[in-house]
C-alpha positions as CSV (number, residue, x, y, z in Angstrom):
1,X,0.0,0.0,0.0
2,X,1.4,3.4,-0.9
3,X,2.4,5.7,2.0
4,X,-0.7,7.9,2.0
5,X,-3.4,9.1,4.4
6,X,-5.9,6.7,2.9
7,X,-7.5,3.9,4.8
8,X,-6.4,0.5,3.6
9,X,-9.1,-1.4,1.7
10,X,-10.3,-4.5,3.5
11,X,-9.2,-6.7,0.5
12,X,-5.7,-5.3,0.8
13,X,-5.6,-6.1,4.5
14,X,-6.8,-9.6,3.8
15,X,-4.3,-10.1,1.0
16,X,-1.5,-9.0,3.3
17,X,-2.6,-11.5,5.9
18,X,-2.7,-14.3,3.2
19,X,0.8,-13.4,2.1
20,X,1.8,-14.4,5.7
21,X,-0.3,-17.6,5.6
22,X,-2.9,-16.1,8.0
23,X,-6.6,-15.6,7.8
24,X,-8.9,-13.4,9.8
25,X,-10.6,-16.4,11.3
26,X,-7.4,-18.2,12.3
27,X,-5.9,-15.0,13.7
28,X,-9.1,-14.3,15.7
29,X,-9.2,-17.9,17.1
30,X,-5.5,-17.7,18.0
31,X,-6.3,-14.6,20.1
32,X,-9.4,-15.9,21.8
33,X,-12.0,-14.2,19.5
34,X,-14.9,-15.7,17.5
35,X,-14.2,-16.3,13.8
36,X,-16.2,-13.2,12.8
37,X,-14.8,-10.7,15.3
38,X,-11.7,-9.6,13.3
39,X,-13.8,-9.6,10.0
40,X,-16.2,-7.2,11.7
41,X,-13.4,-5.0,12.9
42,X,-12.6,-4.2,9.2
43,X,-15.9,-2.3,9.0
44,X,-15.9,-0.5,12.3
45,X,-13.2,0.4,14.8
46,X,-12.6,-2.2,17.5
47,X,-9.3,-1.5,19.2
48,X,-8.0,-4.9,20.3
49,X,-9.0,-6.8,17.1
50,X,-7.6,-3.9,15.0
51,X,-4.3,-4.1,16.9
52,X,-4.1,-7.8,16.3
53,X,-4.5,-7.3,12.6
54,X,-2.1,-4.4,12.5
55,X,0.6,-6.3,14.4
56,X,0.1,-9.4,12.2
57,X,1.0,-7.4,9.0
58,X,3.6,-5.1,10.6
59,X,1.7,-1.8,10.5
60,X,0.4,0.7,13.0
61,X,-3.3,1.3,13.6
62,X,-2.8,4.8,12.1
63,X,-1.2,3.4,8.9
64,X,-4.1,1.0,8.3
65,X,-7.0,3.2,9.5
66,X,-5.9,6.9,9.7
67,X,-9.5,8.0,9.9
68,X,-10.1,5.8,13.0
69,X,-6.8,6.2,14.8
70,X,-4.4,9.1,15.3
71,X,-0.6,8.9,14.9
72,X,-0.3,8.3,18.6
73,X,-2.7,5.3,18.3
74,X,-5.6,7.1,20.0
75,X,-9.0,6.1,18.7
76,X,-10.5,9.1,16.9
77,X,-14.1,7.8,16.3
78,X,-16.3,5.1,17.9
79,X,-17.9,2.2,16.2
80,X,-21.3,3.8,16.7
81,X,-20.1,7.0,14.9
82,X,-18.7,5.0,11.9
83,X,-22.0,3.0,11.7
84,X,-24.1,6.2,11.8
85,X,-21.9,7.8,9.1
86,X,-22.3,4.7,6.9
87,X,-26.0,4.7,7.3
88,X,-26.2,8.4,6.5
89,X,-24.1,7.8,3.3
90,X,-26.5,5.0,2.3
91,X,-29.5,7.2,3.0
92,X,-30.9,5.0,5.7
93,X,-32.2,6.3,9.0
94,X,-31.4,3.0,10.8
95,X,-34.4,2.8,13.1
96,X,-38.0,2.4,12.4
97,X,-40.1,5.3,13.7
98,X,-43.0,2.8,14.4
99,X,-41.1,0.1,16.2
100,X,-37.9,1.7,17.4
101,X,-35.8,-1.2,16.0
102,X,-33.5,-1.8,13.1
103,X,-35.1,-2.1,9.6
104,X,-34.9,-5.7,8.4
105,X,-32.5,-6.4,5.6
106,X,-34.3,-7.6,2.5
107,X,-32.4,-9.7,-0.1
108,X,-33.9,-10.1,-3.5
109,X,-33.6,-13.6,-5.1
110,X,-31.6,-13.9,-8.3
111,X,-33.6,-14.8,-11.4
């Protein structure tokens, strides 16, 4: 990845892990996490899982996720803030006004 202020793409992070014969699942299990925990941490900041990934590929948190972590390693945003921003970009409100719960995800069948 070029030395820039851009957040690494999740596929680039996974590719770097694969170059080292690692997977997110195996790395998570080796550190006492469920298979999906490290995968989820590629979408929203989660300090300890993010540190595990960064250490495995020899980068700092700031190098991988400069929008989430400062140069000093301090977390700049919360998972809730990132999720809220993502929903806003997608144009979703996130909660139903009638029920106060998340909108169900609908998946259309392929024809």
